[in-house]
N, C-alpha and C positions, 0 to 999 in steps of 0.2 A: 187542539180545539177545532171543531168543524166550522165550516162557513155559516151553517144555520145557527150555531150557538153564538158566533160573532155578531150576526145580524140581529139576533133576538127574535121575538115572536113576529110572525108575518103581520104586515100592516093591513088593517081592516079598511077596504076601500070606502066604506060608509063613513069612516071617521075623517075629519079634515087632516090633510098632510101637515106634518110638523115643519116649521120654518127652520132654516139653517141655524138661526140664533137658538131656538129651542134644542136642536140637536147638540150644539156646542155646550149649552148649559148642562145637558145630560152627560156629555163626555167629561166635563169639568167635575162632575160628581162621581166619576169613576165607572160609568156604564160603558160597555164596549159596543153595544148594538148600534148606536148612532154613527160610529165610524164607517160601518158598511153602507149605511144610507147615504152619508156624505160622499163616500167613494163612488157609489152608483150615480149620484147626481153630477159630480164634478170631475171624475177621472178623465173623461174624454178631453175636456178643455185644458186640464192641467197637463195631460200627456202631449197634446198638440203644442202647447207652449214649450214644454221641455224639449220636444223634438226640434223645434225651430231654434230654441236657445242653444242647444248643444250641437246643432248642425247635422243631426242624424238621429236615428232611432236606437243606436246600439246601447247607449246608457240611459235612455229615457225612462224605461220601465223601472230601473232601480231608483232613479231620481223621483219618479211619481210615488213609489212606495215610501221612500224616505220622507217625502213631503207630507203624506197623510199621517205617518207615524209622528212626525214632528208637530203637526197640527193638533193631534190628539193630546200630546203632552203640553201644548201651549193653549189648550182650550179655554182656560181661565182668562186669557188675555184677548180673546175674540170680542170685538166691539159689536154690539147689536146692529144689524143692518139687514138689507133685503136679501143679500146673497153672500155666501162664503167665498165666492170665486176670487175677489181681489185679495183676500187674506191668504188663500191657498197659493195663488200665483206669486204673491210676495214671498212666501216661505220658499217656494220652488226657486225663485230668483236668488234668494240669499244662499240657499244650499248649493246652487250651481256656482255662484260667485266664490263660495268657500272652497268648493272642489277645484275650481280654476286656480285659486291662489295656492292651494296645497300642491297641485300638480306642477305649477310654475316653480315653486320653491324646490320641489323634488328634482325637477329637470335642471334647475340652476346648480343644485348640489351635485348631481351626477356629472354635469358638464365641467364643474370645478374639479371633480376628481379626475376626469379624463385629461384635463389640462395640467393638473398639478404634477410636478416631477416626483418621481418615486423618492421617498426619503432614504438617503444613503445610510443613515445611522439607525434605521428601525431594526431593532434586534428582537429576538424572541422574548427577551426580558421586557422590552418596551411594550410589545404586543400584550404580554401577560398582564403588565401593570394597567394598561389601558382597559383590557377586558375586565379586570378586577374592579376598576373604578366604575365602569358601566354597570356591572352586576350590583355594586354597592348602591348606585343611584336607583336602579330598578327596584331593589329591595326596599329602599327608603320610600320610594314613590308608592309601592304596593301597600305600605303600612299607613299611609295617610288615609284620612276619612275620604269617603267618596267625593264630597264637596270640595275638599282641598286638592285632591288628586285631579279632579276635573278642571279646576281653575289653573293649576300649574300646566296641565297638558294643553289647555286652550291658549294661555298667554305666553308662558315661557317656552314651551316646546312647539306650540302651534302657530305662534306669531300673531295672534289676534291682539288688537288693542283692548284696553280695559273696557272701553265703551262698547266695542263689538262683542266682547265676551258677555257683558251685561245684557245686551240685546239678545244674544243667542240663548242665554240661560233664563231670560225674563226676570232678572233681578236688578235692583238699583246698582249703579256704578260703585257706590260706596261699599256695598256688600262684596263686590268683586275685589276691591282693593284691600278690604279687611281680610277676606279669605286668602288672598294672595300673600299678604304680609304674614299671616299666621302660618300658612303652608310653607313659605320659604324659611321661616324661623324653625319650624319643626324639622324640615329637611336638613338644614344646617346642623341642628343639634344631633340628629340621628347619625349623620355622616361623621361629625366630630367624635362622637362616642365610639364609632367603629374604628376610627383611625388612631385612637389613643393606645 
């Protein structure tokens, strides 16, 4: 898709400029054009915030892009106001926080591996069994519905709390817990069937 198609028809200067609220309402209806307009209006301040937040520009552009894509998916939750800047900066901050937590967990896991003594009894058979279990789990996860797989990845594997997952997905916490319960039950059932 070209940039001109993403932005939609050119804005007529004789017409009044749409507010951020109007652009988010159009995004919530599934139109793509408003995303380009919102990006043009706010990307400089979001990028400046991301650069300062991350301590450098190396990952800022990726974070800015992720912020606007996330904002487009969350358009329905935008509260009418004078500007989208606080909404966008809040999304940027949440995404950066999530990245930091992910990298911190990864770093801790890697450090744990480096400190852990090599298992003296790890045999090729043990490795094979572990790989088979991982493959079985991956296959069971792949067979879950998108909503169930997403919630398992966020909470059980990603380490988010139910409340954080609800905020990230824009759904009530009760929905998260129901999906998580159903997904875990389905995973258990699929794995038990495979191991019989």
